[in-house]
C-alpha positions, 0 to 999 in steps of 0.5 A: 806357538812353540812347545816349551822344552824341559831338561831331564832334571826339571822333569824329574822335579816336576814328578816328585812335586806332582807325586807329593801334591797328589798325596796331599790331596788325597789325605786332605793336607793343606796346600801350604803343607804340601808345598813345604814337603815338596820343597823338603825333597833333596835336589841332590837325590833328584839329580842322583836319580837322573844320573842312575837313569842315564847310566842304566840306559848307557851301560849294557848289562853284559851278563844279560846280553850273554844270556840272551845270546846263548838262549833260543826264544819263542818267536825267534827263529834264529839259531845260536850261531845266527844270533851271534852273527847278527850280534857281531854284524850289528854291534861295533862296540868295544865289548862285542868281541869279548861278549861273543867269545865269552858266549862261545866258551860258555857253550863249549860243552853244549853242542846241541845248542851250538853244533860243530858245523856252526862253529866251523861256519862262524870261523870262516865268516870272521876275521877277528883273531881272538874269536877265531881262536876261541872258536877253534879251541871249542871245537878242539875241546870236542875232539876236533883239531881241524881249526887248531891246525888251521890256526897254526898253519896260518901263523907259519908265514909270520914265524918265518918273517924277516922282521923280528917284531912279526915273529914275536906277534906270531909267537904271542898268538900261538902261545894263547892257543895252549895247543901242543900242535902250536908247540911243534911250530914254536920250537925252531924259534927257540934257537932264533938269533934275536934274544927277544924272539928266543924269550917269546918262543920259550914263553910260548912253548911253555904255554903250549908244550908238554914233556915231549918238547923238553929235549928241545930246551935242554941245550939252552940251560947253559946259555950265556944270557941269564935271562934265557937260561933262567926261562929255559929251566922254568919251561922244563919245570913246567913241561915235565908235569905234563904228559905227552898227551897233554894239550893235544886237545883243549879243555875249558880252563885253557879256553877261559885263560885267554878270553879278552876281558869285558870293559869295566862300567864307564871305561 
């Protein structure tokens, strides 16, 4: 004989009825009264309980996952870097990179738990540009710009591409670094023949430069294209407030500003 199969809703209803019957027996409530009490339980309440259980089981608790990734547990011999590596390898979900970058950024000032050599190792073993940038930024915050300079060097080929779209993509990625070393690579493209590239170069320079880069922009203040002249003026207004040492290494706010967002529940 085959075993009957029941839906989750039927099982939940059976549990609720059983609980009421059990209480009725203990209190010597007549069966008819117990049955009446059970039938009075709103079906929508039972359905909502089932929906809540499904949501709990399918939607990850991002904050708890982040805490787990950044904590050493008794019985788990892995380092934080090894836990991150395993998490990235085992979880192809859309939230993986966002959660990993948030974890790394949160440990920027904790080199005991996530040492510099671990940042270097993670960087070498990853291909995602967001994660590699954050690893480089955290190392820069600690006073080592070697990975930031590597990020800039690797972007130079795209900056020299014959395709404007490729140059623009590289400028956008360099702008996310908030690193003055990237500004030096961006400067030549503010003279690009394509207006769209010129504008992206100005935006990237505004995000990465400091007062030492202002003189590169001044000749665009009278540019015949008003969008260019306006943006050049805005870049100068922003950079004149930053000393020549600004952005030569990263800070926590710079890193947090470019972290990829975690997906909203249900997205």
